[in-house]
Structure formats: structure tokens, C-alpha cells
N, C-alpha and C positions, 0 to 999 in steps of 0.2 A: 504494500500500500504506500509506503513512504517513497519507494523508488518511482511510482507513477506520478506523484506530486512533483518530485524533483525533475522528472523528464518534461513536465509541462511548464516549468518556469524557466526563464532565461538565465543563463549563467551570470554570476555577479560581475564578471569582467565586461560583459556586454552592457549591463546596466550602468556600470561606471563609465564606460566609453561614451554612452549616450548622454550621461550627465555632464561629462567633460565637454562634449561638443555643444550642448545646450548652454553651458556656462561660458564657453568661449564666444558663442554667438551673442549672448547677452552683453558680454564685455565689449565686443567689437561694435555692436549697435550703439551702446552707450558712448563709446569713444567717438563714433562718427556723428552722433546726433547732439552730443553735448559739448563738442569741442569749440573752443574759441580761438580766434586768430592770435598767434603769439605776438606779444608786444616787446618782449625782451629775450635775448639769447644768452646762453652761457658761452664760455670760451672753450668748452669741451668739443673736441673733434668728433665728427661723425665717422664711425667705423667704416672702413673700405667695403666690407661685406654688406653693411647696411646700405651704403650708397648703391651698390650693385642691385640689391633687392628693390630699392626705390626706383631705380632706372628700369628694372625689369617690369615693374608695375606699369610704368608709362609705355614701354615698348609693347606690352601685351594689352593695352587699353583698346577698346573698340574704335574703329575708324570706318568711314564710308568706303564700301567695297574693299575693305582691308588695304586701303591705299597707304596708310601710315606715312603721310607726307609731312613728317615732323622730324625735328632734330633736337637733341638734348645736350647741353654743354654743362657738365658738372664742374663748378669752380670751388676749389678749396684754398687756392692761393690768395692770401690776405692782400697782397700787392695788387692783384687784379681787381678784387672787390673794392679796394680803396680807390683804384683808378676810376672805376665806374662811378663810385660815390662822388669823387672829386669832379668828374665831368658833369654829373647831375647838378652839383652845387654851383658850378660855373655857369650853368644855364638857368632856366626858369624853374627847374625841378629841384626841390631840396632833398637831401639825403635822409632826413628824419622827419617824423610826423608831429613834432611838438614835444610836449612834456606831460607827464602823469602827475597831476597835483603839484606841479612845479618842482618835483624832486629829481626826475630822471627822464632823459630823452627816450622816446620810443626807438625801437630797433630799426636801423637802416641797413642797407645791403652790406655795408662794410662791417657791421656788427655780427653778421651771420658766420658760422663756421663752414657753411656750405650754401651755395646758391646754384640752382639749376635753371639755366636759361632755356626756355621752350621757344623754339623757332619752327616756322612752318611755311609751306608754299601758300600763295594766295588762294583763298577759297577753302583752306583746310583749318581755319581758325577754330571752328567748333570741335573738330577732331583733336586739335592740340589742347583745347580746354578740357576735354575728357581725359586725355593723357596726363595733364597737369593735376587734375582732381584725383586720378588713380595714384599718382606719385605722392600727393599730399596725404591721401588715406593710408598708403603704405607707411609713410613716415610716422604718422600718428600712431598706427598700430605697433610700430617698432619703439614707440615711446618718445618720439621727437615732437617738438612743436613746429608748426609751419605758418607761413605767411605768404600768400600769393599776391604779388604786386605787378603792376604794369608800368609804373612810372620809369623804371630804368630802360624800358624799350625805346623811349624817346631818344636817349643817348645812344643806345646800341644800334638804332636805325638812323641815326643822325649823320652829321658831317664826318664823323670818324667811323662810319659803318664798315668801310673796307678793312680798316685796321682791326676792328672788333670781329669781323667775319674770320679773318685769318687767325687771330688770337684764340677764338672760341671754336674754330672749325665749322662755322655756319656755312652751309651751301650757298652758292652765289644767288640762286633764285628764291631764297627763303628770307623771312624777316622775323625778328624777335617779337613775340606776342605776349609773353609773361615771364616772370621770374618767381621761382618757388624758393 
């Protein structure tokens, strides 16, 4: 009689696995629905493996007819981030967004340990946005804060566009549309 009852119930390992999946889903949904834009960055570097995972999320994002007409430039070099910020400050775009209660300036591109420039061919901006969101979600699930900004694209597509294309490996017929 006892063996009949045992045969009709699921093994404990299956129940634990299902609970683990349900818990992971709840955690992921909470992270994706309750996340706020990061206003301040730490100086901690983003692990190379995590950068690869974040980029993979963008590469595997959906795109129209699987065209994937996007390009991602991962920047960890502080000098390059500072150059972009300096070019922004020299123009009409400022590198920071003001202050928080007068105590600390909000994070600008030069404050980030990693910036990913999202570029795409004309007409693929929606697809590039999906890829940017996928990368942002991956970063959040890995425990990083994110901020999606477009203001640096003014500089990246501006008078020094050819220099930035070469520096960041952006294809000739692509333009920067966002920075994560």
C-alpha cells in the first residue's frame, strides 16, 4: 500500500526543481518590473564574462526578418569614456544630469565602468532598441544597474563621427542610436 502512494507522487527532486524555477521567475519578474534607472555607478569593473553575457543578450534579441543590422561597441577604457564626456561638455550636451538634493552629481558616461554603444543601419532603430533592452535586462539580472541614454549619440554622430567610427569599430553605414 505504501509503495502505491509513493509511485503516485512526484519525487522530491522534481518538486524542488519546480520550486526553484518558480522562485527564479518571480525574482526575474521583480527585477524587471521594479527596476529603476541607475543614477550612480560604482568604480567596480564589470567582469569580462558578464560583458560577454550582456552582449550575447543583445546579439540574440529579436530583429525584423532576423536582419540584426546592429553593432555593439563595449567601452571599458576610462580615457575613451572621458573623451566622449568631454566632447559632450564642449557642445550643447552636458555630461551629467544635475544633482541629487545638491549632494552628488548624477552619473554621466565617464562615471560608468562600462558603456555599450548601440549602433544600427537606418531603419533598424526599433530592432536596436530591442537589443538594447535585452542587454539592459541581462545586466540587471546579473546584478548591475543600467542607464540607457541617447545624448552621447549627438557627439558620436557629430563632427568627429569618422574618428569615433574607427575608434569604436562602427560600420560606415551605421549610426549610434543609444548608449547603455
